[in-house]
PDB file of N, CA, C and O in Angstrom:
ATOM      1  N   MET A   1      -0.584  39.604 103.157  1.00  0.00           N
ATOM      2  CA  MET A   1       0.675  40.810 102.591  1.00  0.00           C
ATOM      3  C   MET A   1       2.071  40.336 102.318  1.00  0.00           C
ATOM      4  O   MET A   1       2.744  39.868 103.236  1.00  0.00           O
ATOM      5  N   ARG A   2       2.438  40.415 101.354  1.00  0.00           N
ATOM      6  CA  ARG A   2       3.679  40.428 101.170  1.00  0.00           C
ATOM      7  C   ARG A   2       4.843  41.196 101.266  1.00  0.00           C
ATOM      8  O   ARG A   2       4.498  42.361 101.066  1.00  0.00           O
ATOM      9  N   LEU A   3       6.352  41.123 101.523  1.00  0.00           N
ATOM     10  CA  LEU A   3       6.719  42.546 101.781  1.00  0.00           C
ATOM     11  C   LEU A   3       8.158  42.004 101.351  1.00  0.00           C
ATOM     12  O   LEU A   3       8.683  40.939 101.674  1.00  0.00           O
ATOM     13  N   LYS A   4       8.724  43.159 100.425  1.00  0.00           N
ATOM     14  CA  LYS A   4       9.629  43.337  99.760  1.00  0.00           C
ATOM     15  C   LYS A   4      10.356  44.221 100.060  1.00  0.00           C
ATOM     16  O   LYS A   4       9.995  45.242  99.474  1.00  0.00           O
ATOM     17  N   ILE A   5      11.637  44.468 100.983  1.00  0.00           N
ATOM     18  CA  ILE A   5      12.418  45.388 101.556  1.00  0.00           C
ATOM     19  C   ILE A   5      13.565  45.897 100.538  1.00  0.00           C
ATOM     20  O   ILE A   5      14.577  45.196 100.546  1.00  0.00           O
ATOM     21  N   GLU A   6      13.570  46.893  99.752  1.00  0.00           N
ATOM     22  CA  GLU A   6      14.663  47.064  98.954  1.00  0.00           C
ATOM     23  C   GLU A   6      15.976  48.467  99.647  1.00  0.00           C
ATOM     24  O   GLU A   6      15.594  49.596  99.955  1.00  0.00           O
ATOM     25  N   TYR A   7      17.291  48.061  99.742  1.00  0.00           N
ATOM     26  CA  TYR A   7      18.381  48.656 100.524  1.00  0.00           C
ATOM     27  C   TYR A   7      18.875  49.343  99.408  1.00  0.00           C
ATOM     28  O   TYR A   7      19.367  48.752  98.446  1.00  0.00           O
ATOM     29  N   LEU A   8      18.762  50.648  99.493  1.00  0.00           N
ATOM     30  CA  LEU A   8      19.680  51.765  98.509  1.00  0.00           C
ATOM     31  C   LEU A   8      21.089  51.508  98.624  1.00  0.00           C
ATOM     32  O   LEU A   8      21.764  51.028  99.535  1.00  0.00           O
ATOM     33  N   LYS A   9      21.380  51.960  97.434  1.00  0.00           N
ATOM     34  CA  LYS A   9      23.315  52.051  98.305  1.00  0.00           C
ATOM     35  C   LYS A   9      24.009  52.522  99.358  1.00  0.00           C
ATOM     36  O   LYS A   9      25.036  52.091  99.882  1.00  0.00           O
ATOM     37  N   LYS A  10      23.137  53.729  99.687  1.00  0.00           N
ATOM     38  CA  LYS A  10      23.737  54.633 100.923  1.00  0.00           C
ATOM     39  C   LYS A  10      23.400  54.215 102.018  1.00  0.00           C
ATOM     40  O   LYS A  10      23.792  54.790 103.033  1.00  0.00           O
ATOM     41  N   ALA A  11      22.568  53.083 102.078  1.00  0.00           N
ATOM     42  CA  ALA A  11      21.808  52.170 103.142  1.00  0.00           C
ATOM     43  C   ALA A  11      22.868  50.920 103.172  1.00  0.00           C
ATOM     44  O   ALA A  11      23.404  50.848 104.278  1.00  0.00           O
ATOM     45  N   ASP A  12      23.130  50.329 102.629  1.00  0.00           N
ATOM     46  CA  ASP A  12      24.067  49.294 102.478  1.00  0.00           C
ATOM     47  C   ASP A  12      25.449  49.903 103.160  1.00  0.00           C
ATOM     48  O   ASP A  12      25.995  49.449 104.166  1.00  0.00           O
ATOM     49  N   LYS A  13      25.921  51.136 102.305  1.00  0.00           N
ATOM     50  CA  LYS A  13      27.318  51.323 102.866  1.00  0.00           C
ATOM     51  C   LYS A  13      26.987  51.324 104.353  1.00  0.00           C
ATOM     52  O   LYS A  13      27.732  50.688 105.098  1.00  0.00           O
ATOM     53  N   PHE A  14      25.924  51.987 104.866  1.00  0.00           N
ATOM     54  CA  PHE A  14      25.846  52.667 106.418  1.00  0.00           C
ATOM     55  C   PHE A  14      26.056  51.186 107.055  1.00  0.00           C
ATOM     56  O   PHE A  14      27.032  51.019 107.785  1.00  0.00           O
ATOM     57  N   PHE A  15      25.075  49.996 106.774  1.00  0.00           N
ATOM     58  CA  PHE A  15      25.341  48.787 107.604  1.00  0.00           C
ATOM     59  C   PHE A  15      27.062  47.970 107.252  1.00  0.00           C
ATOM     60  O   PHE A  15      27.585  47.147 108.003  1.00  0.00           O
ATOM     61  N   LYS A  16      27.494  48.339 106.306  1.00  0.00           N
ATOM     62  CA  LYS A  16      29.321  47.761 106.199  1.00  0.00           C
ATOM     63  C   LYS A  16      29.945  48.702 107.617  1.00  0.00           C
ATOM     64  O   LYS A  16      30.642  48.247 108.523  1.00  0.00           O
ATOM     65  N   LEU A  17      29.415  50.220 107.454  1.00  0.00           N
ATOM     66  CA  LEU A  17      30.378  50.737 108.356  1.00  0.00           C
ATOM     67  C   LEU A  17      29.967  50.613 110.308  1.00  0.00           C
ATOM     68  O   LEU A  17      30.476  50.541 111.427  1.00  0.00           O
ATOM     69  N   ASN A  18      28.791  50.657 109.622  1.00  0.00           N
ATOM     70  CA  ASN A  18      27.870  50.555 111.475  1.00  0.00           C
ATOM     71  C   ASN A  18      27.313  49.482 111.656  1.00  0.00           C
ATOM     72  O   ASN A  18      26.161  49.744 112.002  1.00  0.00           O
ATOM     73  N   ASN A  19      27.537  47.924 111.605  1.00  0.00           N
ATOM     74  CA  ASN A  19      26.603  47.054 111.848  1.00  0.00           C
ATOM     75  C   ASN A  19      26.865  46.958 113.251  1.00  0.00           C
ATOM     76  O   ASN A  19      25.928  46.615 113.972  1.00  0.00           O
ATOM     77  N   HIS A  20      28.089  47.227 113.810  1.00  0.00           N
ATOM     78  CA  HIS A  20      27.608  47.359 115.847  1.00  0.00           C
ATOM     79  C   HIS A  20      26.673  47.665 115.939  1.00  0.00           C
ATOM     80  O   HIS A  20      25.782  46.939 116.378  1.00  0.00           O
ATOM     81  N   ILE A  21      26.469  49.122 115.479  1.00  0.00           N
ATOM     82  CA  ILE A  21      25.329  49.989 116.194  1.00  0.00           C
ATOM     83  C   ILE A  21      23.897  49.616 115.737  1.00  0.00           C
ATOM     84  O   ILE A  21      22.970  49.514 116.540  1.00  0.00           O
ATOM     85  N   LEU A  22      23.766  49.422 114.427  1.00  0.00           N
ATOM     86  CA  LEU A  22      22.400  48.696 114.385  1.00  0.00           C
ATOM     87  C   LEU A  22      22.741  47.653 112.793  1.00  0.00           C
ATOM     88  O   LEU A  22      23.357  47.771 111.734  1.00  0.00           O
ATOM     89  N   SER A  23      22.027  46.817 113.388  1.00  0.00           N
ATOM     90  CA  SER A  23      22.307  45.667 112.219  1.00  0.00           C
ATOM     91  C   SER A  23      20.946  45.612 111.603  1.00  0.00           C
ATOM     92  O   SER A  23      19.888  46.101 111.999  1.00  0.00           O
ATOM     93  N   LYS A  24      21.340  44.596 110.082  1.00  0.00           N
ATOM     94  CA  LYS A  24      20.253  44.745 108.899  1.00  0.00           C
ATOM     95  C   LYS A  24      18.891  43.888 109.449  1.00  0.00           C
ATOM     96  O   LYS A  24      17.751  44.026 109.007  1.00  0.00           O
ATOM     97  N   ASP A  25      19.275  43.063 110.418  1.00  0.00           N
ATOM     98  CA  ASP A  25      17.841  42.160 110.567  1.00  0.00           C
ATOM     99  C   ASP A  25      17.256  43.168 111.746  1.00  0.00           C
ATOM    100  O   ASP A  25      16.057  43.151 112.025  1.00  0.00           O
ATOM    101  N   ARG A  26      18.057  43.921 112.320  1.00  0.00           N
ATOM    102  CA  ARG A  26      17.099  44.868 113.702  1.00  0.00           C
ATOM    103  C   ARG A  26      16.494  45.743 112.888  1.00  0.00           C
ATOM    104  O   ARG A  26      15.374  46.188 113.139  1.00  0.00           O
ATOM    105  N   ALA A  27      17.278  46.115 111.689  1.00  0.00           N
ATOM    106  CA  ALA A  27      15.936  47.380 111.082  1.00  0.00           C
ATOM    107  C   ALA A  27      14.846  46.609 110.307  1.00  0.00           C
ATOM    108  O   ALA A  27      13.640  46.840 110.216  1.00  0.00           O
ATOM    109  N   LYS A  28      15.583  45.655 109.790  1.00  0.00           N
ATOM    110  CA  LYS A  28      14.464  44.584 109.057  1.00  0.00           C
ATOM    111  C   LYS A  28      12.944  44.507 110.024  1.00  0.00           C
ATOM    112  O   LYS A  28      11.759  44.621 109.712  1.00  0.00           O
ATOM    113  N   GLU A  29      13.807  44.206 111.598  1.00  0.00           N
ATOM    114  CA  GLU A  29      12.409  44.396 112.579  1.00  0.00           C
ATOM    115  C   GLU A  29      11.472  46.165 112.539  1.00  0.00           C
ATOM    116  O   GLU A  29      10.354  46.309 113.033  1.00  0.00           O
ATOM    117  N   LEU A  30      11.952  46.861 112.117  1.00  0.00           N
ATOM    118  CA  LEU A  30      11.772  48.058 112.359  1.00  0.00           C
ATOM    119  C   LEU A  30      10.559  48.579 111.221  1.00  0.00           C
ATOM    120  O   LEU A  30       9.431  49.067 111.296  1.00  0.00           O
ATOM    121  N   ILE A  31      11.409  48.206 110.248  1.00  0.00           N
ATOM    122  CA  ILE A  31      10.578  48.297 109.017  1.00  0.00           C
ATOM    123  C   ILE A  31       9.070  47.703 109.206  1.00  0.00           C
ATOM    124  O   ILE A  31       8.051  48.382 109.339  1.00  0.00           O
ATOM    125  N   ILE A  32       9.195  45.765 109.182  1.00  0.00           N
ATOM    126  CA  ILE A  32       7.823  45.299 109.893  1.00  0.00           C
ATOM    127  C   ILE A  32       6.922  46.466 110.731  1.00  0.00           C
ATOM    128  O   ILE A  32       5.887  47.064 110.435  1.00  0.00           O
ATOM    129  N   LYS A  33       7.568  46.493 111.596  1.00  0.00           N
ATOM    130  CA  LYS A  33       6.974  47.341 112.579  1.00  0.00           C
ATOM    131  C   LYS A  33       6.004  48.592 112.218  1.00  0.00           C
ATOM    132  O   LYS A  33       4.930  48.982 112.678  1.00  0.00           O
ATOM    133  N   ALA A  34       6.797  49.010 111.267  1.00  0.00           N
ATOM    134  CA  ALA A  34       6.421  50.620 110.931  1.00  0.00           C
ATOM    135  C   ALA A  34       5.233  49.880 109.575  1.00  0.00           C
ATOM    136  O   ALA A  34       4.041  50.146 109.728  1.00  0.00           O
ATOM    137  N   VAL A  35       5.477  49.347 108.825  1.00  0.00           N
ATOM    138  CA  VAL A  35       4.637  48.921 107.990  1.00  0.00           C
ATOM    139  C   VAL A  35       3.144  48.344 108.435  1.00  0.00           C
ATOM    140  O   VAL A  35       2.058  48.505 107.878  1.00  0.00           O
ATOM    141  N   LYS A  36       3.385  47.831 109.284  1.00  0.00           N
ATOM    142  CA  LYS A  36       2.068  47.214 110.730  1.00  0.00           C
ATOM    143  C   LYS A  36       1.475  48.287 110.822  1.00  0.00           C
ATOM    144  O   LYS A  36       0.307  48.338 110.436  1.00  0.00           O
ATOM    145  N   LYS A  37       2.026  49.281 111.283  1.00  0.00           N
ATOM    146  CA  LYS A  37       1.617  50.520 112.030  1.00  0.00           C
ATOM    147  C   LYS A  37       0.549  51.506 110.857  1.00  0.00           C
ATOM    148  O   LYS A  37      -0.559  52.038 110.918  1.00  0.00           O
ATOM    149  N   ILE A  38       1.703  51.346 109.769  1.00  0.00           N
ATOM    150  CA  ILE A  38       0.865  52.801 108.579  1.00  0.00           C
ATOM    151  C   ILE A  38      -0.498  51.772 107.975  1.00  0.00           C
ATOM    152  O   ILE A  38      -1.704  52.019 107.972  1.00  0.00           O
ATOM    153  N   ILE A  39       0.317  50.449 107.448  1.00  0.00           N
ATOM    154  CA  ILE A  39      -0.889  49.710 106.628  1.00  0.00           C
ATOM    155  C   ILE A  39      -2.016  49.002 107.386  1.00  0.00           C
ATOM    156  O   ILE A  39      -3.167  49.435 107.437  1.00  0.00           O
ATOM    157  N   LEU A  40      -1.656  48.056 107.878  1.00  0.00           N
ATOM    158  CA  LEU A  40      -2.560  47.348 109.275  1.00  0.00           C
ATOM    159  C   LEU A  40      -3.329  48.169 110.070  1.00  0.00           C
ATOM    160  O   LEU A  40      -4.442  47.751 110.388  1.00  0.00           O
ATOM    161  N   LYS A  41      -2.933  49.363 110.498  1.00  0.00           N
ATOM    162  CA  LYS A  41      -3.159  50.729 111.720  1.00  0.00           C
ATOM    163  C   LYS A  41      -3.558  49.784 113.419  1.00  0.00           C
ATOM    164  O   LYS A  41      -4.422  49.846 114.293  1.00  0.00           O
ATOM    165  N   GLU A  42      -1.923  48.711 113.032  1.00  0.00           N
ATOM    166  CA  GLU A  42      -1.779  47.720 114.322  1.00  0.00           C
ATOM    167  C   GLU A  42      -1.010  49.041 115.213  1.00  0.00           C
ATOM    168  O   GLU A  42      -0.084  49.746 114.813  1.00  0.00           O
ATOM    169  N   ASP A  43      -1.755  49.109 116.589  1.00  0.00           N
ATOM    170  CA  ASP A  43      -0.628  49.849 117.298  1.00  0.00           C
ATOM    171  C   ASP A  43       0.075  49.309 118.061  1.00  0.00           C
ATOM    172  O   ASP A  43      -0.174  48.579 119.020  1.00  0.00           O
ATOM    173  N   ILE A  44       1.241  49.769 117.518  1.00  0.00           N
ATOM    174  CA  ILE A  44       2.418  49.421 117.876  1.00  0.00           C
ATOM    175  C   ILE A  44       3.337  50.242 118.550  1.00  0.00           C
ATOM    176  O   ILE A  44       3.007  51.426 118.482  1.00  0.00           O
ATOM    177  N   ASN A  45       4.474  50.018 119.238  1.00  0.00           N
ATOM    178  CA  ASN A  45       5.224  51.390 119.767  1.00  0.00           C
ATOM    179  C   ASN A  45       6.135  51.226 118.991  1.00  0.00           C
ATOM    180  O   ASN A  45       6.705  50.138 119.079  1.00  0.00           O
ATOM    181  N   ILE A  46       6.652  52.247 117.899  1.00  0.00           N
ATOM    182  CA  ILE A  46       7.633  52.453 117.549  1.00  0.00           C
ATOM    183  C   ILE A  46       7.620  54.010 117.124  1.00  0.00           C
ATOM    184  O   ILE A  46       6.500  54.507 117.006  1.00  0.00           O
ATOM    185  N   ASP A  47       8.879  54.944 116.850  1.00  0.00           N
ATOM    186  CA  ASP A  47       8.626  55.792 116.858  1.00  0.00           C
ATOM    187  C   ASP A  47       8.837  55.992 115.404  1.00  0.00           C
ATOM    188  O   ASP A  47       9.996  56.011 114.992  1.00  0.00           O
ATOM    189  N   LEU A  48       7.783  56.152 114.528  1.00  0.00           N
ATOM    190  CA  LEU A  48       7.066  56.770 113.450  1.00  0.00           C
ATOM    191  C   LEU A  48       6.892  58.083 113.307  1.00  0.00           C
ATOM    192  O   LEU A  48       6.584  58.768 114.282  1.00  0.00           O
ATOM    193  N   LYS A  49       7.043  58.551 112.227  1.00  0.00           N
ATOM    194  CA  LYS A  49       6.330  60.255 111.237  1.00  0.00           C
ATOM    195  C   LYS A  49       6.469  60.058 110.149  1.00  0.00           C
ATOM    196  O   LYS A  49       7.556  59.633 109.758  1.00  0.00           O
ATOM    197  N   HIS A  50       5.449  60.289 109.280  1.00  0.00           N
ATOM    198  CA  HIS A  50       5.440  60.559 107.873  1.00  0.00           C
ATOM    199  C   HIS A  50       6.345  62.168 107.873  1.00  0.00           C
ATOM    200  O   HIS A  50       6.417  62.966 108.808  1.00  0.00           O
ATOM    201  N   LEU A  51       6.742  62.240 106.987  1.00  0.00           N
ATOM    202  CA  LEU A  51       8.290  63.746 106.611  1.00  0.00           C
ATOM    203  C   LEU A  51       7.082  64.457 105.785  1.00  0.00           C
ATOM    204  O   LEU A  51       6.089  63.896 105.322  1.00  0.00           O
ATOM    205  N   LYS A  52       7.499  66.152 105.704  1.00  0.00           N
ATOM    206  CA  LYS A  52       6.628  66.703 105.139  1.00  0.00           C
ATOM    207  C   LYS A  52       7.765  67.326 104.150  1.00  0.00           C
ATOM    208  O   LYS A  52       8.890  66.837 104.258  1.00  0.00           O
ATOM    209  N   GLY A  53       7.597  68.203 103.345  1.00  0.00           N
ATOM    210  CA  GLY A  53       8.143  69.092 102.680  1.00  0.00           C
ATOM    211  C   GLY A  53       8.680  67.945 101.183  1.00  0.00           C
ATOM    212  O   GLY A  53       8.004  67.203 100.470  1.00  0.00           O
ATOM    213  N   GLU A  54      10.140  68.261 101.192  1.00  0.00           N
ATOM    214  CA  GLU A  54      10.810  67.505 100.004  1.00  0.00           C
ATOM    215  C   GLU A  54      10.412  65.874 100.552  1.00  0.00           C
ATOM    216  O   GLU A  54      10.247  64.853  99.884  1.00  0.00           O
ATOM    217  N   LEU A  55      10.378  65.975 101.226  1.00  0.00           N
ATOM    218  CA  LEU A  55      10.395  64.040 101.680  1.00  0.00           C
ATOM    219  C   LEU A  55       9.018  63.965 102.099  1.00  0.00           C
ATOM    220  O   LEU A  55       8.819  63.929 103.313  1.00  0.00           O
ATOM    221  N   LYS A  56       7.994  63.933 101.288  1.00  0.00           N
ATOM    222  CA  LYS A  56       6.756  63.857 101.807  1.00  0.00           C
ATOM    223  C   LYS A  56       6.457  62.845 101.822  1.00  0.00           C
ATOM    224  O   LYS A  56       5.637  62.367 102.606  1.00  0.00           O
ATOM    225  N   ASN A  57       7.205  62.106 100.732  1.00  0.00           N
ATOM    226  CA  ASN A  57       6.721  60.497 100.457  1.00  0.00           C
ATOM    227  C   ASN A  57       7.014  59.646 101.260  1.00  0.00           C
ATOM    228  O   ASN A  57       6.560  58.502 101.265  1.00  0.00           O
ATOM    229  N   TYR A  58       8.119  60.283 102.335  1.00  0.00           N
ATOM    230  CA  TYR A  58       8.779  59.060 103.353  1.00  0.00           C
ATOM    231  C   TYR A  58       8.137  59.246 104.434  1.00  0.00           C
ATOM    232  O   TYR A  58       7.351  60.142 104.744  1.00  0.00           O
ATOM    233  N   TYR A  59       8.558  58.237 105.074  1.00  0.00           N
ATOM    234  CA  TYR A  59       8.725  58.298 106.417  1.00  0.00           C
ATOM    235  C   TYR A  59       9.936  58.008 107.297  1.00  0.00           C
ATOM    236  O   TYR A  59      10.940  57.493 106.804  1.00  0.00           O
ATOM    237  N   ARG A  60       9.852  58.388 108.844  1.00  0.00           N
ATOM    238  CA  ARG A  60      11.419  58.043 109.257  1.00  0.00           C
ATOM    239  C   ARG A  60      10.759  57.055 110.952  1.00  0.00           C
ATOM    240  O   ARG A  60       9.910  57.175 111.835  1.00  0.00           O
ATOM    241  N   ILE A  61      11.586  56.365 110.626  1.00  0.00           N
ATOM    242  CA  ILE A  61      11.795  55.948 112.388  1.00  0.00           C
ATOM    243  C   ILE A  61      13.498  56.142 112.893  1.00  0.00           C
ATOM    244  O   ILE A  61      14.643  55.833 112.565  1.00  0.00           O
ATOM    245  N   ARG A  62      12.785  56.820 113.832  1.00  0.00           N
ATOM    246  CA  ARG A  62      13.829  56.944 115.125  1.00  0.00           C
ATOM    247  C   ARG A  62      14.213  56.149 116.128  1.00  0.00           C
ATOM    248  O   ARG A  62      13.602  55.930 117.174  1.00  0.00           O
ATOM    249  N   GLN A  63      15.632  55.563 115.648  1.00  0.00           N
ATOM    250  CA  GLN A  63      16.233  54.242 116.812  1.00  0.00           C
ATOM    251  C   GLN A  63      17.352  55.025 117.579  1.00  0.00           C
ATOM    252  O   GLN A  63      18.382  55.338 116.982  1.00  0.00           O
ATOM    253  N   GLY A  64      17.120  55.406 119.158  1.00  0.00           N
ATOM    254  CA  GLY A  64      18.536  56.469 119.409  1.00  0.00           C
ATOM    255  C   GLY A  64      18.726  57.132 117.953  1.00  0.00           C
ATOM    256  O   GLY A  64      17.863  57.362 117.106  1.00  0.00           O
ATOM    257  N   LYS A  65      20.001  57.351 117.916  1.00  0.00           N
ATOM    258  CA  LYS A  65      20.764  58.198 117.617  1.00  0.00           C
ATOM    259  C   LYS A  65      20.475  58.130 115.474  1.00  0.00           C
ATOM    260  O   LYS A  65      20.625  59.045 114.664  1.00  0.00           O
ATOM    261  N   ILE A  66      20.018  56.583 115.225  1.00  0.00           N
ATOM    262  CA  ILE A  66      19.714  56.335 114.035  1.00  0.00           C
ATOM    263  C   ILE A  66      18.268  57.061 113.378  1.00  0.00           C
ATOM    264  O   ILE A  66      17.218  57.171 114.011  1.00  0.00           O
ATOM    265  N   ARG A  67      18.481  57.506 112.002  1.00  0.00           N
ATOM    266  CA  ARG A  67      17.473  57.799 111.475  1.00  0.00           C
ATOM    267  C   ARG A  67      16.770  56.234 110.075  1.00  0.00           C
ATOM    268  O   ARG A  67      17.700  55.751 109.430  1.00  0.00           O
ATOM    269  N   ILE A  68      16.264  56.019 109.959  1.00  0.00           N
ATOM    270  CA  ILE A  68      15.516  55.173 108.526  1.00  0.00           C
ATOM    271  C   ILE A  68      14.831  55.808 108.046  1.00  0.00           C
ATOM    272  O   ILE A  68      13.950  56.253 108.781  1.00  0.00           O
ATOM    273  N   LEU A  69      14.802  56.230 106.583  1.00  0.00           N
ATOM    274  CA  LEU A  69      14.406  56.951 105.918  1.00  0.00           C
ATOM    275  C   LEU A  69      13.419  55.844 105.094  1.00  0.00           C
ATOM    276  O   LEU A  69      13.591  54.759 105.650  1.00  0.00           O
ATOM    277  N   PHE A  70      12.717  55.743 104.285  1.00  0.00           N
ATOM    278  CA  PHE A  70      12.023  54.621 103.620  1.00  0.00           C
ATOM    279  C   PHE A  70      10.844  55.015 103.387  1.00  0.00           C
ATOM    280  O   PHE A  70      10.230  55.697 104.207  1.00  0.00           O
ATOM    281  N   LYS A  71       9.989  54.394 101.432  1.00  0.00           N
ATOM    282  CA  LYS A  71       8.701  54.540 101.162  1.00  0.00           C
ATOM    283  C   LYS A  71       8.571  53.768 101.101  1.00  0.00           C
ATOM    284  O   LYS A  71       9.268  52.768 101.276  1.00  0.00           O
ATOM    285  N   ILE A  72       7.351  53.983 100.748  1.00  0.00           N
ATOM    286  CA  ILE A  72       6.378  52.517 100.256  1.00  0.00           C
ATOM    287  C   ILE A  72       5.645  52.710  98.974  1.00  0.00           C
ATOM    288  O   ILE A  72       4.945  53.659  98.620  1.00  0.00           O
ATOM    289  N   ASP A  73       5.935  51.685  98.398  1.00  0.00           N
ATOM    290  CA  ASP A  73       5.417  51.554  96.936  1.00  0.00           C
ATOM    291  C   ASP A  73       4.835  50.259  96.694  1.00  0.00           C
ATOM    292  O   ASP A  73       5.416  49.177  96.778  1.00  0.00           O
ATOM    293  N   GLY A  74       3.304  50.529  96.303  1.00  0.00           N
ATOM    294  CA  GLY A  74       2.712  49.452  96.361  1.00  0.00           C
ATOM    295  C   GLY A  74       1.274  48.925  97.109  1.00  0.00           C
ATOM    296  O   GLY A  74       0.994  49.187  98.279  1.00  0.00           O
ATOM    297  N   ASP A  75       0.641  48.331  96.423  1.00  0.00           N
ATOM    298  CA  ASP A  75      -0.314  48.007  97.400  1.00  0.00           C
ATOM    299  C   ASP A  75      -0.753  47.091  98.762  1.00  0.00           C
ATOM    300  O   ASP A  75       0.152  46.906  99.576  1.00  0.00           O
ATOM    301  N   LYS A  76      -1.730  46.661  98.980  1.00  0.00           N
ATOM    302  CA  LYS A  76      -1.910  45.951  99.983  1.00  0.00           C
ATOM    303  C   LYS A  76      -1.726  44.365 100.164  1.00  0.00           C
ATOM    304  O   LYS A  76      -1.784  43.600 101.127  1.00  0.00           O
ATOM    305  N   ILE A  77      -1.405  44.191  98.397  1.00  0.00           N
ATOM    306  CA  ILE A  77      -1.066  42.599  98.540  1.00  0.00           C
ATOM    307  C   ILE A  77       0.514  42.614  98.509  1.00  0.00           C
ATOM    308  O   ILE A  77       1.150  41.932  99.313  1.00  0.00           O
ATOM    309  N   ILE A  78       1.155  43.434  97.530  1.00  0.00           N
ATOM    310  CA  ILE A  78       2.796  43.532  97.881  1.00  0.00           C
ATOM    311  C   ILE A  78       2.901  44.135  98.201  1.00  0.00           C
ATOM    312  O   ILE A  78       1.878  44.776  97.957  1.00  0.00           O
ATOM    313  N   VAL A  79       3.843  45.014  99.073  1.00  0.00           N
ATOM    314  CA  VAL A  79       4.439  46.099  99.484  1.00  0.00           C
ATOM    315  C   VAL A  79       5.552  45.822  99.350  1.00  0.00           C
ATOM    316  O   VAL A  79       6.033  44.699  99.505  1.00  0.00           O
ATOM    317  N   LYS A  80       6.245  47.027  98.975  1.00  0.00           N
ATOM    318  CA  LYS A  80       7.445  47.239  98.734  1.00  0.00           C
ATOM    319  C   LYS A  80       8.199  48.649  99.049  1.00  0.00           C
ATOM    320  O   LYS A  80       8.406  49.681  98.411  1.00  0.00           O
ATOM    321  N   VAL A  81       8.517  48.154 100.403  1.00  0.00           N
ATOM    322  CA  VAL A  81       9.445  49.051 100.961  1.00  0.00           C
ATOM    323  C   VAL A  81      11.436  49.677 100.550  1.00  0.00           C
ATOM    324  O   VAL A  81      12.513  49.121 100.762  1.00  0.00           O
ATOM    325  N   ILE A  82      11.154  50.726 100.055  1.00  0.00           N
ATOM    326  CA  ILE A  82      12.485  51.212  99.732  1.00  0.00           C
ATOM    327  C   ILE A  82      13.103  52.181 101.126  1.00  0.00           C
ATOM    328  O   ILE A  82      12.711  53.220 101.656  1.00  0.00           O
ATOM    329  N   ILE A  83      14.134  51.344 101.352  1.00  0.00           N
ATOM    330  CA  ILE A  83      15.282  52.011 102.189  1.00  0.00           C
ATOM    331  C   ILE A  83      16.056  53.305 101.270  1.00  0.00           C
ATOM    332  O   ILE A  83      17.141  53.183 100.703  1.00  0.00           O
ATOM    333  N   ASN A  84      15.285  54.436 101.285  1.00  0.00           N
ATOM    334  CA  ASN A  84      16.028  55.326 100.987  1.00  0.00           C
ATOM    335  C   ASN A  84      17.909  55.851 101.405  1.00  0.00           C
ATOM    336  O   ASN A  84      18.912  56.121 100.745  1.00  0.00           O
ATOM    337  N   ASP A  85      17.450  55.745 103.234  1.00  0.00           N
ATOM    338  CA  ASP A  85      19.402  55.922 104.087  1.00  0.00           C
ATOM    339  C   ASP A  85      18.617  55.864 105.152  1.00  0.00           C
ATOM    340  O   ASP A  85      17.429  56.052 105.410  1.00  0.00           O
ATOM    341  N   ILE A  86      20.142  55.378 106.017  1.00  0.00           N
ATOM    342  CA  ILE A  86      20.135  54.780 106.961  1.00  0.00           C
ATOM    343  C   ILE A  86      21.451  56.195 107.670  1.00  0.00           C
ATOM    344  O   ILE A  86      22.422  56.575 107.017  1.00  0.00           O
ATOM    345  N   ASP A  87      21.171  56.595 108.763  1.00  0.00           N
ATOM    346  CA  ASP A  87      22.298  57.089 108.905  1.00  0.00           C
ATOM    347  C   ASP A  87      22.400  58.302 110.273  1.00  0.00           C
ATOM    348  O   ASP A  87      21.334  58.863 110.022  1.00  0.00           O
ATOM    349  N   PHE A  88      22.732  58.766 111.028  1.00  0.00           N
ATOM    350  CA  PHE A  88      22.988  59.393 112.460  1.00  0.00           C
ATOM    351  C   PHE A  88      22.063  60.659 111.962  1.00  0.00           C
ATOM    352  O   PHE A  88      22.013  60.947 110.766  1.00  0.00           O
ATOM    353  N   ARG A  89      21.449  61.279 112.800  1.00  0.00           N
ATOM    354  CA  ARG A  89      20.447  62.222 112.846  1.00  0.00           C
ATOM    355  C   ARG A  89      20.675  63.648 112.381  1.00  0.00           C
ATOM    356  O   ARG A  89      19.792  64.392 111.955  1.00  0.00           O
ATOM    357  N   GLY A  90      21.747  63.896 112.491  1.00  0.00           N
ATOM    358  CA  GLY A  90      22.694  65.415 112.100  1.00  0.00           C
ATOM    359  C   GLY A  90      22.898  64.663 110.388  1.00  0.00           C
ATOM    360  O   GLY A  90      23.186  65.557 109.591  1.00  0.00           O
ATOM    361  N   ASP A  91      22.833  63.652 109.902  1.00  0.00           N
ATOM    362  CA  ASP A  91      23.310  63.488 108.509  1.00  0.00           C
ATOM    363  C   ASP A  91      22.029  62.706 107.543  1.00  0.00           C
ATOM    364  O   ASP A  91      21.966  62.720 106.314  1.00  0.00           O
ATOM    365  N   VAL A  92      21.477  62.328 108.084  1.00  0.00           N
ATOM    366  CA  VAL A  92      20.376  61.512 107.249  1.00  0.00           C
ATOM    367  C   VAL A  92      19.608  62.835 106.276  1.00  0.00           C
ATOM    368  O   VAL A  92      19.453  62.673 105.066  1.00  0.00           O
ATOM    369  N   TYR A  93      19.218  63.981 106.893  1.00  0.00           N
ATOM    370  CA  TYR A  93      18.097  64.601 106.043  1.00  0.00           C
ATOM    371  C   TYR A  93      19.193  65.797 105.496  1.00  0.00           C
ATOM    372  O   TYR A  93      19.069  67.013 105.635  1.00  0.00           O
ATOM    373  N   LYS A  94      19.842  65.365 105.108  1.00  0.00           N
ATOM    374  CA  LYS A  94      21.185  66.489 103.941  1.00  0.00           C
ATOM    375  C   LYS A  94      20.999  65.030 102.520  1.00  0.00           C
ATOM    376  O   LYS A  94      21.618  65.119 101.459  1.00  0.00           O
TER     377      LYS A  94
END
């Protein structure tokens, strides 16, 4: 399984402003764990939730006060993870 992670503009902006809180490398580690839990059904300890409503195609990773919203696009050979937004819990769902 190959994993391609794509960061949208909002996520890149978050890293530029808040790299001291959550680095891009740490976010990548969390995404890899989440994908393993979703696709490979591995028993990994990560706070992951499949969202509902307007965001029903997205998953959320909770890391302290930070939320990472992403969706998985692709099959089991090449998995493309699109990071839609990363922000503090009060602002990420807006």
